[in-house]
C-alpha positions in Angstrom: -12.7 2.6 4.2 -11.5 2.5 0.8 -8.6 0.0 0.7 -7.6 -1.8 -2.6 -4.8 -4.0 -1.7 -2.8 -5.3 1.3 -0.1 -3.2 1.4 0.8 -0.3 4.3 -0.6 2.6 1.7 -3.3 0.5 -0.1 -5.8 2.7 1.7 -8.1 6.0 1.9 -6.4 6.6 5.1 -3.1 5.9 4.5 -2.8 8.2 1.0 -4.8 10.5 3.5 -1.6 10.4 5.9 0.6 10.8 3.0 -1.3 13.3 1.5 -0.8 15.4 5.0 3.0 14.5 5.1 3.5 16.1 2.0 1.3 19.8 3.1 3.2 19.9 6.4 6.7 22.2 6.4 9.8 20.0 5.9 10.9 20.3 9.9 7.2 19.2 11.2 7.3 15.5 8.9 9.7 13.6 11.5 7.1 14.8 14.4 3.7 13.6 12.5 5.5 10.1 11.8 6.6 10.1 15.2 3.1 11.2 16.4 1.2 8.3 14.5 3.5 5.3 16.0 3.4 7.0 19.8 -0.8 7.6 19.6 -1.3 3.8 18.7 1.6 2.9 20.8 -0.4 5.1 24.1 -3.6 3.5 22.7 -4.6 0.8 26.2 -8.1 -0.2 25.1 -10.0 -0.5 21.5 -7.3 0.7 18.7 -9.5 2.6 16.2 -8.9 1.3 12.1 -7.6 4.6 10.8 -5.2 5.6 13.9 -3.9 1.9 13.0 -3.5 2.8 8.9 -1.5 5.8 9.9 0.8 3.6 11.7 1.3 1.0 8.9 1.8 3.5 6.7 4.3 5.5 9.2 5.9 2.6 10.0 6.8 2.0 6.3 8.1 5.3 5.9 10.6 4.4 8.7 11.3 1.0 7.5 11.7 2.5 3.5 14.8 4.1 5.2 16.3 0.6 6.9 18.2 -1.8 5.6 16.3 -4.3 4.5 13.2 -1.9 4.0 11.2 -1.7 0.7 10.2 2.0 -1.1 7.4 3.5 0.0 4.4 3.3 -2.8 5.5 5.1 -5.6 1.8 7.0 -6.1 0.5 6.5 -2.4 3.4 7.4 -0.3 4.5 10.7 0.1 6.0 12.8 -2.6 8.2 15.3 -0.9 10.9 14.4 1.3 11.4 12.8 4.6 13.7 13.4 7.2 15.8 10.5 8.8 13.6 8.5 10.3 15.6 5.5 11.7 15.9 7.3 15.1 12.1 5.6 15.1 12.9 2.1 14.7 11.9 1.4 18.0 8.6 3.5 18.2 7.9 1.9 14.9 8.1 -1.5 15.8 6.0 -1.0 19.3 3.2 0.5 17.2 3.5 -2.8 14.3 3.2 -4.8 17.9 0.2 -2.7 19.0 -1.8 -2.9 16.0 -1.6 -6.8 15.6 -2.7 -6.9 19.3 -6.2 -7.3 20.4 -8.4 -4.7 20.6 -7.7 -3.8 17.1 -10.0 -2.8 15.0 -7.7 -3.1 11.8 -7.1 -7.0 13.1 -11.3 -7.6 13.4 -11.6 -5.9 9.8 -8.9 -8.0 8.5 -10.1 -11.0 10.3 -13.4 -10.4 8.2 -11.7 -10.5 5.2 -8.8 -12.7 4.4 -6.6 -11.0 6.0 -3.3 -13.6 5.7 -1.8 -11.2 2.9 -2.5 -8.1 5.1 -0.6 -10.0 8.5 2.3 -11.2 6.2 3.3 -7.6 5.0 2.7 -6.4 9.0 5.1 -9.2 9.5 7.6 -8.3 6.9 8.0 -4.9 7.9 8.0 -5.8 11.5 10.8 -7.6 10.1 13.5 -4.8 9.2 13.2 -3.6 12.7 14.1 -6.8 14.4 18.0 -7.5 15.2 19.5 -9.4 12.9 20.5 -13.2 13.7 24.2 -13.9 13.2 23.7 -16.0 10.6 21.4 -13.7 8.7 24.2 -11.4 8.8 25.9 -10.5 5.4 29.6 -11.2 5.7 32.4 -9.0 4.2 35.0 -11.3 4.4 35.5 -12.8 1.7 38.9 -15.8 1.6 41.2 -15.5 -0.9 43.4 -18.2 -2.5 47.4 -17.7 -2.4 47.7 -15.8 -5.6 49.8 -18.8 -7.0 47.0 -20.4 -7.1 44.9 -18.5 -8.7 46.8 -18.7 -12.0 47.8 -20.5 -14.1 51.0 -22.3 -14.0 53.9 -20.4 -16.7 56.5 -22.2 -18.4 58.9 -24.1 -16.9 
């Protein structure tokens, strides 16, 4: 497994997944992302690393279209446009949770190395899919001062 970083697209398997998306017909891309998420969610036994890498990359693509999400990797992410994936947010969260639950080969591999940055990246992705607490939501209300208090007094 060629891995050069801890991001969702920083491995050969995820980069190949992006290439597969680019080569697919436009109307098949959403199904490929959905399939990658569902395969991981449906795995009850030992979860292999390649499926996990696909799911993490797929979740990153869903997150990229969601509020608070970061864009996909400019080099290793897909180059072709993707359809609206925001309807897959719940599946993306479930897939990330499964990747982070034993038995998971990816968890084992990152336990052997310093996996803290990788786990932090997955948690950051997960956070995009969680509902915001009321105190964390951006407020659009901005109280204004009365106009008479906003300007210096004119001559009397």
